[in-house]
N, C-alpha and C positions, 0 to 999 in steps of 0.2 A: 374141726369146729372153729378153732382159733384162726386158721388160715382163711376160712370162709368169711368170718367177721372182718378180717383185715382187708380182704378184697372188696367187700361191700362198702366199707368205710372209704377206701381209696376211690371207688367208683363214684361215691357221693361227692367227694371233694372235686373230682374231675368234672362232674356234671355242673356243680356250682361255678367252677372256674370257667367252664364253657359258656354258661349263661352270662356271667359277668363280662366275658370277652365279647360275646355277641352284642350285649347292650352297649359296650364301649365302642364297638365298630359302628353301631347304629347312630350313637350320639356324635361320634367323630366324623362320620362320612355321610350316611344316609339321612340323618336328621339335622345335619349341620345348618342348612338354610333356615329351617323352621325355628330352631332354638337360637340361632344367631340373631334372627329378627326379634325374637322375644327379648333376648339379652340387650339388644340395642334399643328396643322400643320401650321396655318397661323402665319408668323413671319415677323417682321420688321428687315431688315438687312442693315448694312452700307457696301457698296462695294466700294473698292478703285479702282480708274481708273488711271493707270500709265500715266504720261505725255510724250508726244513725246520728245525725246532727242533733244538737240540743234544741229544745223547743223555745221559741221566742214568744213572749206574751206581752200584752199591754199592762198598764199599772193596775188594772182591775182583774187580771187573769184571763183576758180574752186571748185565745191562741191566734197568733199572726203568722207563724211559720212552724212547720212540723215536718214529719217524714211519712211516706206512704209506700206500700208494697208495689213493686212494678217488675217488669222483666226486661232483660237486655240480651242482645245478640253478642256473644262473646267468642272470640277467636283465640284458641290456645296455640302458641308457637310449637310446631312439631318439626321433626326431621324429615323433610321431603326434598325431592329434587326441585330445581328452579322451575322446571316445566310443570310439575305437579302443583307447586305453590301458585304459579301464575294462573293455572286452570281454576283452582279454588277461588282465587281473588276475582277473576273475571265472572265466574258464575255467581258468586256472592254479591258482587256489585250490581249485576242485573236484577237479582232478586230483591235487593234492598233499595235500589235506586240511588246507589252511592257511586261516585267516581272511583274507578279502580285505583287510580294514583293515590287517592286519599286512604284507601284501605291498605295499599302497599306501604305507604309511609308509616302508618301506625304499626303494621306488622313488623317492619324493619326496626322501628324504635323500641317496641316492647320486646321483640325477640332478643335484643341484646341483653336484656335484664331478665329473660325467661319469665316474663309476666304475661298473663292473659290480656288480650286486647278487647276492650269494650267498644264495639263498633257503633252500636245504636242502643239507646236506652228508652224506657217508657214506650215499648213497641206495642202495636195493636194486636188483637187476637188473630187478624188476618196474616200478619207477618209471622207470628208463631206457627200458624198452620203451614205457611209456605216453606219455612225452614224445616219443619218436621217432615214434610213430603219429600224434600230433597236431601235428607240427612246423609244418605249413603254416598252422595257425590260431594259432600262437604266435610271432609275429615278435619277434626279440630274445632269445628263450629258447634256451639252449644247455646241453648236458651237457659238463662239463669235468673232466679229471683234476686232482686236487689231492692234497696230502699233508696228513694229519691226525695229531694227536697220538694215540699208541697206548701203552697201559700193558699189557704182555704178561702181568702177573700179576694183573690185575683189581684187586680191593680191597686188595691187598697194599700196605702203607705209604701208603695213600691220603691220610691226614691230613698226612703230611710232604710228599709230592709235590705235592698239590693237583691242580688241573685247569685247562684252558684254555677260552676262549670268546670270542665276538665282543665287541669293545670297546663299551662303552655310551657314551651322550652325556656322562654325568657324568665317566667315566674319560677320555674324549677331551678334555674341557675342561681337565683337569689335566695331560694328557700330550702335548698337541698340540705344545708347544715342544720335545719330545724326539724328534720324528720320527714319532709315531704318527698314523695317519690313520683315517678312518671305514672300517669293514669289516675292520680288522686283527683277527687272533686273538692274544689276549694271555693271560698267566697270571692266573688269578683268585684262587687261594689257594695256600698252601704255598710250596715251593721254586719252583714255576712262576711265582709272582707275584714273590717276592723277587728272583729272578735272571732276570727276564723279559728285560731289556735284553741280557744275555749269551747267553741261550738262543735268542732270536728271530732272530738273524743280520741280514743286510741283504737287503731285497727286491730282486728283479730287475725289469726293465722290458722291455716289448715295444711297439714302434711298429707298429700294425696298421692296415690299411685295412678299413673296414666299408662295407657297402652301405646303401641307403636303409632297410632293415628292421633295421639294427643288427647284421647277421650278419657276423662276421669273414670277409674275403675272402683276405687274404694278410698275411704278416709282412714288414715292411719292414726292421726292425732289432731286435736283441735283446741285452740285457745279462743274463746268467744270475744268479740269486740266489746269495748267499753263505750257506751253512748256518750255523746258530748254533753257538756253542762248546759242547763237551761239558762235563759236570760230574761230578765224583766225590764221592760222599757218604761220611761217616764210618760210615754204617749198615752193619752186618753182616747180610746177608740171612738167614743161617742162624739167628742169634739172633732176628731179627725174626719169622721163621716160628714159632719156638717160642713167643715172647711172644704172638703173635696166636692161635695154636692153644690156648694155655692160658686165654685170655679168652673162648673160644667159649661163647656162651649167657649171657654176663654183660655188664653195663655196667661199664666200668672201663678201666684203662690200666696200662702197664708202661713203665718207663724204665730203660735200662742205659747206664752211662757209664764211661769210662776215668777213674779218680780222679786221674790224674797230669797229663792235658792237657785234660780236659773233653770229649773227643770222644764224641758220642752213638752208642752201638753199636746200640741198639734204641729205638724210640719207637712204642708201639702204643696204639691207642684203639679201643674197641668200644662199640657197634656202629659199622660203617663203611659205606662206599659205594664204588662202582666209578667211577673218574674217566672211564672210557670212555663212560659214560652221557651225558656232556656233549658228545660228538662229534656227536650228532644232536639231534633234538627230544625234550624231556622230556615224557612223557605226563602228563596230570593225575593219574593214579593213582600214578605214580612220584614226582611232585612232592609229593604228599601224604605219601608214605612218607618222603621226604627231610626233610620239615618236621614229622615227628611230635614233639610236645612232650615226650613221655616218653623215647623212644629217642634222639632228637637225633643221628642218624648223621653229620651234617655237622660236629658240634662235636668238636674235638680235645680230649678230656678230659684229656690229659696236660699241656696248657699253658693251656687256656682255662677249665677248671672248677676250682672251689676247694671244699675239704671240711674239716671239723674233722679234725685229724690223729690225735686220740686219743693213745694211749700212746707213739707214736714221738716225740712232743714231750717226753716225759720225759728224753730225751737232753739237751735244752736246759736243763731245770730241774736235772738232775743236774750238768751242767757249771757252771752258774751258782752252785750251792751250793758246789762245790769251789773255784771261783775267788774267791768272796766270803768264803771262810773259815767258812762256816756249817756245813759237814760235811766229813769227811775219812775216811781209811781206818779210823780208830778209832771213828767215830761208830756208835752203836747206837740202834735204835728198837724200841719195844714195839708190835707190830702186834696190835690186838684185833679188827680188822674194822670198826671204826667211827671216825668223827672228828666231834667236836661243835664247832659254831661258833654261839655264841649259843643259839638255840632249835632250830637246824637240825642234823640228824644226817646226815652223809655216810657211805655204806657202801662197803666194799671189795668187790672181785670175789669174794673167798673169805670165806664166812661163818665167823666166829670168828677170822679173821686168821692170822698166821704166828708169833706170839710174838715173842721177842727176836731181831732180825736186824741184821746190820751193813749199812753203807751200800751196799756193792757188791751184796749179796744183794737189797737193795730194788729195784735196777734189773733184776737177773736175773729176779726173780719178779714184777716190775711191780706193786709194792704201792702202790695209790692213796693210802692214808692217809699214807704217808711223804711223798709229794710234795705233798699238801695242806699239811702242816706246813711243808715247805721253801718252798713258794711264798709263804706268808704272811711268812716270815722274809726272803726275798729282796726282796719287794715287786714290784708289777706293772711299775713303770717300769724297774727293772733287769732284770727277766725279759724284758721286751720288747727291751731293748738287746741281750741275748745272742741272742735269737731272730733279730733283724735282722742281727747280726754273722755268723750262719751262713747268710745268704741268704734268710731267710723274710720275708714282708711286702713284697717288692718284685719287680719283674720280673727274670728271670735274664739277659735280653739275648739269648736265643736268636733266630736269624734266621728266625722264623716269625711271621705276623700273629696278632693277637688274643690275645696273652698276658695273663693276669690278673696282678695284683699281689698277690693274696691279701690277708690282713689279719692283722696283729699288733697287737692293741688295747693301749691304755694309758689312764690317766685323762684325758689331754689330748684323745685321740681321742674319748672319750665326750662331753667338753664341747663339742667342735666339732660333733659329730653333733647334739647337742641344739640348738646355736645355728642349725643349718641346718633345724631343724624335723623332723628324722628320729627324734627321741626326746623323750619328755616329761621324762625324768630325766637330769640331767647328772652325778649323783654316781656315783662308783666304789665298789662294795661289796666287802667282803672275800670274800664268796661268789663274786664274779666272779674274784677272784685264785685261789681254790681251783680253780675250773673251768679257768682258764687253765693252771694248773700241770700238768694232765694232758692238755692239748691239746683241751679242750672249750670251751664258752661261745662267745665271739666269734671265737676263733682259726680262721683259714681258710688253707689252703695248697693249692697245686697239686701233683700228683705230681712234676712236674719240679722244683719248689722243694725238695721232700723229697729228690729225688735229688741236688741240689746240696748240700744239708745233709749227707747221709750220705757223699757223696764227700769233703767237707771233713773229716769225722770220720776217714775212711780215710787221708787224706794229712796228718793233723796240722795242720789249720787253714787250708788254702789254698782259698778260695772261688773256684771256677772258672766262667767263662762257658761254657755248653754250646755245643759247636761241631758244625756239620753238614756242613762242606765240607772236602775234602782237596785241596791244602793249605788251611789256614784262610783264609777270606775276610778282606779288610781290615777289615770291620766287626766281625769276631768274634775278632780276634787278641788283643786286650787283655782281661784279666780285669777284673771290676768293681772299682772303686777301694775302698780301705779307708775307710769312712766314720766309724768309731768306734774310734779307736786304743785307747781305754781298755779295751775288752772284746774286741778282735779275737782270733779263735782262734789266730793265729800267735804271739800273746804269752802264751798260756796256760801254766800251770806243767806241767812234765813229769809230775807226779803226776796231774794231771787227765787227761792222755792215757793214762797207764798204767791208770788206773781205768776209763776208758771202754772201751778195747780189751779188757781182761779181762772186764768185765761183759757187754759185747755178745757176746763169744765164748761165754761161759757161758750166755747167753740161748738160743743155738742148741744148744749141746752138752748143756745140762741143763734149760733153761727152756722158755718158750712157743714158741720158734722152731725146734724140732727138725726140722720137715718141710722146712726150707730147707737142711739139711745136705748137703754134697757129700763123698763118700768121698775121702780123700786131700788135700782142699783145705778146711781148716777155715774156716767161715763165721762172721762176727760180724754181729749184726743185732738189730733190735727189732721186735716185733709191735705192732699197734694195732687196737683195735676201737672205732670212734667213732660215737656217736649222731648222727643227722642233725641239722643245724642247726635244722630246723623242728620238731623234737620229735615227729615222727610215731612211732606205735607200730609198729615194724618192725625187721627185723634191722639190725645195725650195719654201717657201712662197714668193710671188712677191709683192713688195711695190713700191709706188711712193708717195712722198709728195711734193707739190709745190704750187706756187702762181703766179698771173699775174694781170696786166702787171708789169714788173720790173720798179721800180721807183715810181709807184702809184698803189699799189695792190688793187684790188676790189674783188678778190675771192681767197680762199685757198682751195685746194682739196687734199684729201688722197684717194688712191685706193689700195686695198689689195685683192689678190687672194690666197687662200690656195693651197699649193703644186702645183702651176701652172708653176713654172719655174723662169725665170729671170725678175726682176722688169722692166728693160728697154724694154723688148719685150712684157710683159704681163700686167703690171700695168700702165706704162707710157701712152700708147694709150688710156686707159680707162679715165684717168684724162684729157688727151688732148681732148677727145670727149666731156666731160662735159664742159670744158672751151670754146670750140668752140661754143657750144650751148649758153653759157652765153654771149659771145661777138657777137653772130650772124654771125659767120664765117662758111661757108659751109664746111661740113665734107664729103668727098667722100666715107668714109668707115662707115658712120653713120648707114647704113642699114645692115652692115656686121660685127657684133661684133665678136671678136675672139672666137673660140670654143675650147672645151677641146681636140680636135684632131688636134690642130695646127701643122704645120710643125716643125721638129726639129730645135732648136735654135743654133746659133753659140756660141762658148765660149765667154763670156763677163763678165764684172765685176759684174753687178747687174741685 
């Protein structure tokens, strides 16, 4: 009996050993190819999940930028032969209408860091269907849900908001030490770029298992993304809408500011673009449109373009004459319609002139010949100092990229220009001072700089940094430092301020700025009609810079239309429409903005 049990137990042991050996032979020899493929193919990968960007709102809570659900074609780097990879790339390129070299370049770059390649985002249902039908021939290709940036109002405020896009190699080189990685979506321009670190949030992470074809099999661990922080702008969407509608059909810009704290209430530039276009691929036709050399829809004309300011610069010349003791309330001028300098004769806008006028009336009626005479007496160096003291000729410090410095010339600038080989003549001529005194010649300002200047006039001399965020961002809390104590507006005489406020108020109530008037809220301002710097025979740039109400200003507005004609007929009504919306005054012409085919204008100053 014991012998039988012993033999039975030995037989069992032998059977188990045989089974184990058989399995070992199968695994080592017969099943080697299958399990080797599994061992090589199964991988653990860390997949980054972009965070939804923070929402951008206007000062009243209107959503200007948010995120929405979409789908992307994503390619996972997998271990394949070069021939297999090329076959997938060629097939995928045909299905998506993408150049194979573009796909190959992304594959190579992302494959080096073992990250999925987002080939196309915001794809159509048709594209989803096409990829699904060809899935077996596209190893590593997947359709995945994503969140993309969405601008619910399209072109509205586009130059301020900016747009987002995939990080480039150059951008990655600069930002890699700040946590940015290849394939990230970042802000490219505007607020999206300046506040990208705040808006982008923290990406999530997934640990997934993928098969030999690179297809995800299961999620092993997950850390959800942290959405970006929301941002509230100083912009008033209602005012912005009026500003943009008034510019329809023109090239130009409008800036509205709070003259007490520098908050930007509206900043419009036309022509514009739709930032949603950059969510997908830009077609060649659209790319050509975006880069049109004449229309330049991508350029923020309010901050990046500079123009001769024309007669709005007379505010500077007028103030300088008062401060330097060259003219005062009792000064009178004989306006004959011409001003002779050597052998050259400069003409006024009104043939025959205005006769005997006092100093205040000279600004109200925008009499060129008076300011020619004053400019020569002030001299170009001192005139330049007063202009710069009001914020002209330097960047305002607004938190938007690509701001121009404009140009306030003086004799030293011309010498330096000649020294750099940009001019043959280093001498400064009196005729150049004459042109400078009325905002022509070399003088160049941006609409935003003009807004800073007129806001400083409204608040009796405080030059403010334009602010875009509420509460103010750390970078925009402080106003520009006072650089020239000798002529700084906060130190001007009370008589200078009294003269400016009265003259600018009468410019609107009695002079060239009448179309900016707002019933019940008296407006002070100055019109301007500036010849283009290149001297082309065409209509002038139309300007208006003003504030309201007189005595207790709450808003400052600058309107500028390129080659539109007279400031009084073209720019003043634009500023007036913005102010009417601000004060809640009905505007019978609100639905009828001026068009490029407006009726011919009568001869007028500005």
